[in-house]
C-alpha positions as CSV (number, residue, x, y, z in Angstrom):
1,M,0.1,0.1,0.1
2,G,2.9,2.4,0.9
3,K,5.1,1.8,-2.7
4,N,1.3,2.3,-4.3
5,K,0.3,5.7,-2.5
6,G,4.1,6.7,-3.3
7,K,3.8,6.1,-6.7
8,S,0.0,7.4,-7.3
9,Q,0.9,11.0,-5.2
10,G,2.4,14.0,-6.9
11,G,5.2,15.7,-5.8
12,S,4.4,19.7,-6.4
13,P,3.4,21.5,-3.4
14,S,0.9,23.3,-5.7
15,A,-1.2,20.2,-5.9
16,N,-4.9,19.4,-4.3
17,T,-4.0,18.0,-1.1
18,G,-8.0,17.3,-0.4
19,N,-8.2,15.0,-3.4
20,Q,-8.1,11.1,-1.6
21,Q,-6.5,8.0,-3.2
22,S,-9.2,4.8,-3.5
23,P,-7.9,2.0,-1.1
24,K,-8.4,-0.3,-4.0
25,S,-5.5,-0.6,-6.5
26,S,-7.4,-1.2,-9.2
27,E,-9.5,1.9,-9.3
28,K,-8.2,4.6,-11.2
29,P,-6.9,7.5,-9.8
30,K,-8.7,10.6,-10.1
31,Q,-7.2,13.3,-12.4
32,S,-5.8,16.2,-11.3
33,E,-7.6,19.8,-11.6
34,P,-5.2,22.4,-13.9
35,V,-2.6,24.4,-12.3
36,A,-3.9,27.5,-11.3
37,A,-0.8,29.2,-11.2
38,P,-0.4,29.7,-14.6
39,A,-3.9,31.0,-15.1
40,A,-3.2,33.6,-12.5
41,V,-0.4,35.5,-14.1
42,P,-2.7,37.7,-16.2
43,D,-4.4,38.8,-13.2
44,A,-1.1,39.5,-11.2
45,P,-0.4,43.3,-10.0
46,A,1.3,45.5,-11.9
47,A,4.1,45.4,-9.8
48,A,4.7,41.4,-10.6
49,N,8.5,40.6,-11.7
50,V,8.9,39.2,-14.7
51,E,12.2,37.1,-13.4
52,Q,9.1,35.6,-10.7
53,I,6.7,34.6,-13.4
54,T,9.6,33.0,-15.3
55,E,10.7,31.0,-12.2
56,Q,6.9,29.9,-11.8
57,V,6.4,29.1,-15.2
58,N,10.3,26.7,-15.5
59,N,8.8,25.1,-12.0
60,L,5.7,23.7,-13.4
61,H,6.2,20.0,-13.3
62,L,4.2,17.1,-14.1
63,Q,1.5,15.6,-11.8
64,N,0.7,12.1,-11.4
65,G,3.7,11.8,-13.7
66,E,1.7,13.1,-16.4
67,E,3.3,16.3,-18.5
68,A,1.3,19.2,-18.2
69,N,-0.9,20.0,-20.8
70,R,-0.2,22.1,-24.1
71,D,-3.0,25.1,-22.7
72,D,-1.2,25.6,-19.6
73,V,2.1,26.5,-21.5
74,M,1.0,28.7,-23.9
75,A,-1.0,30.7,-21.0
76,A,2.5,30.8,-19.4
77,R,4.1,32.4,-22.7
78,K,1.4,34.9,-22.8
79,A,1.5,36.1,-19.3
80,K,5.0,36.5,-19.6
81,A,4.6,38.8,-23.3
82,A,1.7,40.3,-21.2
83,A,4.5,41.9,-18.9
84,K,7.0,42.8,-21.4
85,A,4.3,44.8,-22.8
86,E,3.3,46.7,-19.7
87,K,7.3,47.1,-19.3
88,A,8.0,48.8,-22.7
89,A,4.7,50.9,-22.5
90,K,5.8,52.4,-18.9
91,A,9.5,53.4,-20.4
92,A,7.0,55.0,-23.5
93,A,5.0,56.6,-21.0
94,K,8.0,58.1,-18.9
95,K,10.0,59.2,-22.0
96,E,7.0,61.2,-23.2
97,A,6.7,62.6,-19.8
98,D,10.5,63.8,-19.9
99,A,9.9,65.3,-23.4
100,A,6.7,67.1,-22.1
101,A,8.9,68.2,-19.3
102,A,11.9,69.8,-21.1
103,A,9.5,71.2,-23.9
104,A,7.6,73.0,-20.7
105,K,11.0,74.2,-19.6
106,A,12.0,75.6,-23.4
107,G,9.0,77.4,-23.5
108,G,9.0,79.0,-20.2
109,E,12.9,80.7,-21.4
110,A,11.3,81.8,-24.6
111,S,8.6,83.4,-23.2
112,T,11.5,85.3,-20.5
113,A,13.3,86.4,-23.7
114,A,10.5,87.7,-25.4
115,E,9.5,89.7,-22.5
116,P,12.8,91.8,-23.2
117,K,12.0,92.1,-26.6
118,Q,9.4,93.5,-26.2
119,N,10.0,96.1,-23.5
120,N,13.0,97.0,-26.1
121,E,10.3,97.4,-28.9
122,E,8.0,99.2,-26.6
123,N,11.0,101.9,-25.7
124,K,12.2,102.1,-29.1
125,D,8.5,102.9,-29.6
126,A,8.6,105.6,-26.7
127,E,11.6,107.1,-27.9
128,R,10.7,107.6,-31.3
129,G,7.8,109.4,-29.6
130,G,5.0,107.7,-31.8
131,P,3.3,104.5,-31.8
132,P,4.5,101.2,-33.1
133,Q,4.6,100.9,-37.0
134,S,1.7,98.3,-36.7
135,E,-0.5,100.9,-35.2
136,M,0.9,104.3,-37.6
137,S,-0.4,105.0,-41.3
138,K,1.6,104.4,-44.0
139,E,1.9,108.2,-44.6
140,E,3.5,108.7,-41.3
141,I,5.9,105.6,-41.7
142,L,7.2,107.4,-44.9
143,A,7.1,111.0,-43.2
144,A,9.4,109.2,-40.3
145,R,11.7,106.8,-42.9
146,K,12.2,110.7,-44.5
147,A,13.0,112.7,-41.7
148,K,15.4,110.1,-40.2
149,A,17.3,109.9,-43.5
150,V,17.6,113.4,-43.4
151,Q,19.1,113.1,-40.1
152,Q,21.4,110.8,-41.2
153,R,22.5,112.8,-43.8
154,A,22.9,116.0,-41.8
155,E,25.3,113.6,-39.3
156,K,27.4,112.2,-42.1
157,A,27.6,115.6,-43.6
158,A,29.0,117.0,-40.0
159,K,31.2,113.8,-39.6
160,A,33.2,114.6,-43.0
161,E,33.6,118.4,-42.5
162,G,35.1,117.8,-39.0
163,K,37.3,115.0,-40.6
164,H,38.0,117.4,-43.4
165,K,39.3,120.4,-40.4
166,Q,41.3,117.7,-38.9
167,D,43.0,116.5,-42.0
168,Q,43.6,120.3,-42.7
169,T,45.1,120.7,-39.7
170,Q,46.9,117.7,-39.9
171,Q,48.6,118.7,-43.5
172,L,49.3,122.5,-42.2
173,G,51.3,121.1,-38.9
174,Q,53.4,118.7,-41.3
175,K,54.0,121.6,-43.5
176,E,55.4,123.8,-40.4
177,D,57.4,121.3,-39.6
178,L,59.0,120.7,-43.3
179,Q,59.3,124.3,-43.3
180,S,61.2,124.3,-39.8
181,K,63.5,121.8,-41.0
182,S,64.5,123.3,-44.6
183,N,65.2,126.5,-42.3
184,L,67.1,125.0,-40.2
185,K,68.9,122.9,-42.9
186,Q,69.6,126.3,-44.9
187,A,70.9,127.6,-41.7
188,S,73.0,124.9,-41.4
189,S,74.4,124.2,-44.8
190,S,74.8,127.8,-45.8
191,P,75.4,130.4,-43.1
192,N,75.4,134.5,-44.3
193,G,73.6,133.1,-47.2
194,N,76.7,131.7,-48.7
195,E,77.2,128.1,-50.5
196,K,80.7,127.9,-49.3
197,G,81.3,128.3,-45.7
198,V,81.7,125.9,-42.2
199,R,78.4,124.1,-41.4
200,F,78.1,124.0,-37.8
201,V,75.0,121.8,-37.1
202,A,74.9,120.6,-33.5
203,H,77.0,123.3,-32.1
204,D,76.6,126.9,-31.6
205,Q,78.8,129.0,-34.0
206,K,79.8,131.6,-31.3
207,E,80.7,128.7,-28.7
208,T,82.6,126.7,-31.5
209,R,84.8,129.9,-32.8
210,D,85.9,130.7,-28.8
211,S,87.0,127.0,-28.3
212,I,89.4,127.5,-31.3
213,H,93.1,129.1,-30.9
214,N,93.1,132.9,-31.6
215,A,95.7,131.8,-34.5
216,F,93.1,130.0,-36.4
217,K,89.9,132.4,-35.8
218,P,91.2,133.9,-39.6
219,L,90.9,130.8,-41.4
220,F,87.4,130.0,-39.3
221,D,86.2,133.3,-40.3
222,R,87.3,133.1,-44.2
223,C,85.5,129.8,-44.4
224,E,82.6,131.0,-42.8
225,S,82.2,133.6,-45.2
226,G,83.0,131.5,-48.1
227,D,85.7,133.2,-49.7
228,C,88.0,129.7,-49.6
229,E,87.5,128.7,-52.9
230,G,88.9,124.7,-52.6
231,P,91.5,122.0,-50.3
232,D,94.6,124.0,-52.3
233,E,93.9,127.3,-50.6
234,L,92.4,125.9,-47.7
235,C,96.0,123.8,-47.2
236,L,98.0,127.3,-47.4
237,H,95.5,129.5,-45.5
238,F,96.2,126.6,-42.7
239,M,99.9,126.5,-42.9
240,E,100.0,130.0,-42.5
241,C,97.9,130.0,-39.6
242,A,99.9,127.2,-37.9
243,R,103.1,129.5,-38.4
244,Q,101.3,131.9,-36.0
245,F,100.4,129.3,-33.9
246,I,103.7,128.0,-33.5
247,S,105.1,131.6,-33.2
248,Q,102.7,132.5,-30.4
249,F,102.7,129.8,-28.3
250,T,104.6,129.6,-25.2
251,W,105.7,127.3,-22.2
252,D,107.6,127.1,-19.2
253,N,108.7,123.9,-19.2
254,E,110.3,123.3,-22.6
255,E,110.0,119.5,-22.5
256,Q,106.3,119.9,-22.3
257,L,106.1,122.3,-24.8
258,G,105.6,119.9,-27.9
259,T,103.1,118.2,-25.6
260,M,101.1,121.0,-24.5
261,M,101.3,122.8,-27.6
262,D,99.5,119.8,-29.5
263,D,96.9,119.7,-26.9
264,S,96.1,123.0,-27.7
265,L,96.2,122.1,-31.7
266,S,93.7,119.1,-30.7
267,M,91.0,121.2,-29.2
268,T,91.1,123.7,-31.7
269,L,90.9,121.0,-34.2
270,K,87.6,119.4,-32.2
271,A,85.7,122.5,-32.3
272,I,86.8,122.5,-36.0
273,T,85.4,119.2,-37.1
274,Q,82.4,119.3,-34.5
275,T,84.4,116.5,-32.4
276,D,85.2,114.5,-35.4
277,R,81.9,114.6,-36.6
278,Y,82.7,115.9,-39.8
279,P,86.6,115.0,-41.7
280,L,89.3,117.5,-42.6
281,P,89.4,117.9,-46.1
282,Y,92.2,115.1,-47.2
283,A,94.7,117.4,-48.5
284,M,94.5,119.3,-45.4
285,G,94.1,116.4,-43.5
286,N,97.5,115.1,-44.9
287,V,99.1,118.1,-43.7
288,V,97.6,118.4,-40.1
289,R,99.0,114.8,-39.4
290,Q,102.3,115.3,-40.5
291,L,102.2,118.8,-38.5
292,R,101.3,117.2,-35.4
293,K,104.2,114.6,-35.7
294,E,106.8,117.1,-35.7
295,I,105.0,119.4,-33.0
296,M,105.2,116.0,-30.9
297,Q,109.5,116.1,-31.4
298,V,109.3,119.6,-29.9
299,G,111.5,119.9,-26.5
300,R,113.3,116.3,-27.7
301,N,116.5,116.1,-29.5
302,A,117.1,119.6,-29.6
303,M,113.8,119.8,-31.7
304,T,112.9,123.9,-31.0
305,K,110.2,126.0,-32.1
306,R,112.4,127.5,-35.0
307,H,113.0,123.7,-36.4
308,L,109.2,123.6,-36.3
309,L,108.7,126.6,-38.5
310,E,111.5,125.8,-41.0
311,W,109.7,122.5,-41.4
312,L,106.5,124.3,-42.4
313,D,108.3,126.6,-45.1
314,D,110.4,123.4,-46.8
315,S,106.4,121.8,-46.9
316,E,104.7,124.5,-48.3
317,Q,107.5,125.0,-50.9
318,Q,107.8,121.0,-51.4
319,Y,104.1,120.5,-51.5
320,F,102.8,123.2,-53.8
321,S,105.9,125.4,-55.8
322,L,108.3,122.1,-56.6
323,A,105.3,119.8,-57.1
324,N,103.9,122.1,-59.3
325,S,106.7,122.8,-61.3
326,A,107.4,118.9,-61.8
327,I,103.7,118.3,-62.6
328,S,104.1,121.1,-65.4
329,Q,107.5,119.6,-66.8
330,H,106.2,116.1,-67.0
331,L,103.5,117.4,-69.4
332,Q,105.1,119.7,-71.7
333,G,105.7,117.5,-74.0
334,K,102.0,116.1,-74.0
335,I,100.6,119.7,-74.5
336,A,102.7,120.8,-77.5
337,A,101.7,117.6,-79.2
338,A,98.0,117.8,-78.7
339,T,95.8,120.2,-80.9
340,K,93.8,122.0,-77.9
341,I,93.6,121.5,-74.3
342,I,90.5,121.0,-72.4
343,T,90.1,121.4,-68.5
344,Y,87.1,121.8,-66.2
345,D,86.0,124.1,-63.2
346,W,89.2,125.3,-61.2
347,C,92.0,124.1,-60.1
348,P,95.5,126.1,-58.8
349,V,97.6,122.8,-60.1
350,V,96.1,123.2,-63.6
351,N,96.8,126.9,-63.8
352,H,100.1,127.0,-63.4
353,V,100.6,124.2,-65.6
354,L,98.5,126.0,-68.5
355,I,100.7,129.7,-67.7
356,D,103.7,127.4,-67.8
357,S,102.6,126.2,-71.1
358,K,101.7,129.2,-72.9
359,T,104.9,130.9,-71.5
360,K,107.4,128.2,-73.1
361,G,105.1,128.5,-76.4
362,S,103.3,124.4,-76.4
363,L,99.6,125.8,-75.7
364,K,97.6,125.9,-78.7
365,K,93.9,126.3,-78.0
366,L,92.5,126.0,-74.7
367,T,89.0,125.3,-73.8
368,V,87.4,125.9,-70.2
369,L,84.2,124.5,-69.2
370,D,82.1,124.7,-66.0
371,A,79.2,122.8,-64.6
372,A,77.5,126.6,-65.3
373,K,78.4,130.0,-66.4
374,N,80.1,132.0,-64.5
375,G,81.6,128.9,-62.8
376,P,84.9,128.9,-60.5
377,G,86.4,128.1,-64.1
378,V,86.4,132.1,-65.3
379,R,89.3,132.3,-62.7
380,H,91.6,130.3,-66.1
381,L,90.2,133.1,-68.2
382,T,91.4,136.2,-66.1
383,S,94.7,134.7,-64.9
384,L,95.5,134.1,-68.9
385,A,94.2,137.0,-70.4
386,D,97.7,138.4,-70.7
387,H,99.2,135.3,-72.0
388,M,96.9,134.0,-74.9
389,G,94.5,135.5,-76.9
390,Y,92.2,132.4,-78.3
391,V,90.3,130.5,-75.3
392,E,86.9,129.2,-75.4
393,Y,84.5,129.3,-72.7
394,G,81.2,127.2,-72.0
395,D,79.2,124.8,-69.6
396,L,78.8,121.2,-70.1
397,T,76.0,121.4,-72.0
398,A,78.5,122.3,-75.2
399,V,80.7,119.0,-74.1
400,G,79.7,117.4,-77.2
401,S,81.1,119.7,-79.9
402,I,84.2,120.8,-78.4
403,F,86.3,117.7,-78.7
404,E,88.4,117.3,-81.9
405,R,91.0,115.0,-82.9
406,G,94.4,115.4,-80.7
407,S,92.7,116.9,-78.0
408,L,93.7,116.4,-74.5
409,V,92.0,116.7,-71.0
410,L,93.3,118.2,-67.7
411,L,91.8,117.9,-64.8
412,G,92.7,118.8,-61.2
413,C,91.3,117.0,-58.2
414,S,90.6,117.3,-54.4
415,A,92.5,113.8,-53.6
416,V,93.3,110.4,-55.0
417,L,91.9,107.5,-52.6
418,S,94.3,104.1,-52.0
419,S,91.8,102.2,-54.6
420,G,92.6,104.4,-57.7
421,R,89.9,106.5,-57.7
422,V,89.9,110.5,-57.8
423,C,87.7,113.2,-56.4
424,L,86.6,115.7,-58.8
425,P,84.3,118.5,-59.0
426,K,80.8,117.9,-59.5
427,G,80.7,117.5,-63.2
428,A,83.6,116.2,-64.1
429,F,82.3,112.7,-64.5
430,Q,80.2,113.5,-67.4
431,L,83.1,115.5,-69.2
432,S,85.2,112.1,-68.4
433,L,82.4,109.8,-70.3
434,V,82.3,111.8,-73.0
435,A,86.3,112.1,-73.7
436,R,86.1,108.4,-73.5
437,A,83.6,107.9,-76.0
438,A,85.5,110.4,-78.3
439,N,89.2,108.1,-77.7
440,V,90.7,111.4,-75.3
441,P,93.3,110.8,-73.3
442,V,92.0,112.2,-69.8
443,L,95.1,113.2,-67.7
444,I,94.4,113.9,-63.6
445,L,96.8,116.2,-62.1
446,A,97.7,115.6,-58.2
447,P,100.8,115.9,-56.3
448,T,101.5,113.2,-54.1
449,Y,100.3,114.9,-50.7
450,K,97.0,114.4,-51.9
451,F,97.2,110.7,-52.2
452,V,95.5,109.5,-49.1
453,D,94.9,106.0,-47.5
454,R,91.3,106.0,-48.0
455,A,88.6,103.6,-50.1
456,Q,86.0,105.6,-50.1
457,A,85.2,109.4,-49.9
458,A,82.9,111.2,-47.7
459,S,80.2,114.0,-48.9
460,R,81.0,116.6,-46.4
461,F,84.1,118.0,-44.9
462,A,84.9,120.7,-42.2
463,L,85.4,124.0,-43.2
464,L,84.3,123.7,-46.8
465,G,81.0,122.0,-45.8
466,K,78.8,119.7,-48.1
467,T,81.2,119.7,-51.3
468,P,79.2,117.8,-54.2
469,L,82.0,115.4,-55.8
470,D,82.3,113.4,-58.5
471,I,84.1,109.9,-57.8
472,L,86.2,108.9,-60.9
473,P,86.7,105.2,-61.7
474,P,90.2,104.0,-62.6
475,D,88.7,102.7,-66.1
476,L,88.0,106.4,-67.1
477,I,91.5,108.1,-66.4
478,T,94.5,107.3,-68.8
479,A,97.2,108.1,-66.1
480,I,97.9,110.1,-62.8
481,V,100.4,113.1,-63.4
482,T,102.3,113.4,-59.7
483,D,105.6,115.4,-59.1
484,I,107.3,112.0,-59.0
485,R,106.2,111.0,-63.1
486,L,103.1,109.8,-64.7
487,L,101.4,106.6,-62.8
488,P,98.6,104.4,-63.6
489,P,95.7,104.8,-61.2
490,S,96.7,101.4,-59.7
491,S,99.8,102.4,-58.5
492,A,98.2,104.7,-55.7
493,P,98.7,102.0,-53.3
494,A,102.9,102.4,-54.2
495,V,102.9,105.8,-53.8
496,L,101.3,105.8,-50.0
497,K,103.6,103.3,-49.3
498,A,106.5,105.5,-50.5
499,K,105.2,108.5,-48.2
500,A,105.1,106.4,-45.8
501,L,108.4,105.5,-45.7
502,D,109.7,109.3,-46.4
503,D,107.3,110.5,-43.4
504,A,109.1,107.9,-41.1
505,N,112.8,109.2,-42.1
């Protein structure tokens, strides 16, 4: 009985415990009622968990050894699907609620932002002194627009007029600045209305003159008034002032006489050159350097002021008289062979050669040119008036018609640079170009004291001021006639070396 009973009873806790088995084993057991759990799933509350339903479905088992019918399984599946659908509906409802809340928030911000805009429009309407355009008639709108246009044009015209006045004021200020600069430049470059003279820009003239030794003040005044014609005359006048300076200078200690004399001369030179702002003319610079070298020997080796004065006399004779005579002697043969001599501007060396040539009868014709008529070259005509009757005179505009077969060009110079280039008066470069095109030789007359150890030339000098110069290249020069001999321009370094050896001895 126990065994049959164990076989007939089901193990599910959800089975109906009120059902009794018949004592007889031949009786068929009463079929169990359908399981209630699956049927109750659709009526479960909304909070039922899907996992619990799934577990219930999985725990379905066979009662009395038989498999649950097909309807129970289908009911369980329907309950599971209904739970999923309910969950999805809740999620969708939540999403819609969030979207509605966001839309409501955005609408509130838009209304909040619209309020200031409306207030601004109302304020603008109040400023215009009229109702909004929607409440204005067409004629009132047109009249308001015309009034606004008239006001804008008036404001624009007033603004343009103010800018025009500002531009005029600025231009007037610029013109005044330019005029003041021009006046300053003219005053600094041409004192007392002269083209030549001392150009002291950064220093007061009276203060500069007070710093110069009394012996050199006549030189300063002469250059300031424009009476100094060129570097040759300037050197001669400087040597004359140097004689007075040496004669007047006194010092108790003879051994320190040379040093104190050099210090005094140095102060004068600094005042003239504005503390080395402007260089001395090159020929004068060579004379000054040699003079200071000789001054430093005073008080040593029995050197006295008398010896220094004798050196000045010898230097003047060597630099000018003897050098000019030697250059003239080197040129007599070439001048005698030339049919015409052409020169430009004024140069004492060229003038000496011309007078000497006419005296010896070797000069046939002479043509003197200037940059403009009545220039410095007229001095040649004055000095040769008693020596020759046929002289041509003109300016550079006639340079193309003066050359003829057998002509010779003689030019003076301010300095010969170590590169072989020559410093000439403005306009000599044009004459040299035409001469080369006409196959006419160009000779430069230069005593050796005019050779300077410089590669480039300055455009402004002390005492002479701003001096317009032409720098003639070596390829336009046939030869340089010195007191030594005729030399090519490439021999300039050799001349400088020979001068240095002579000065050392």
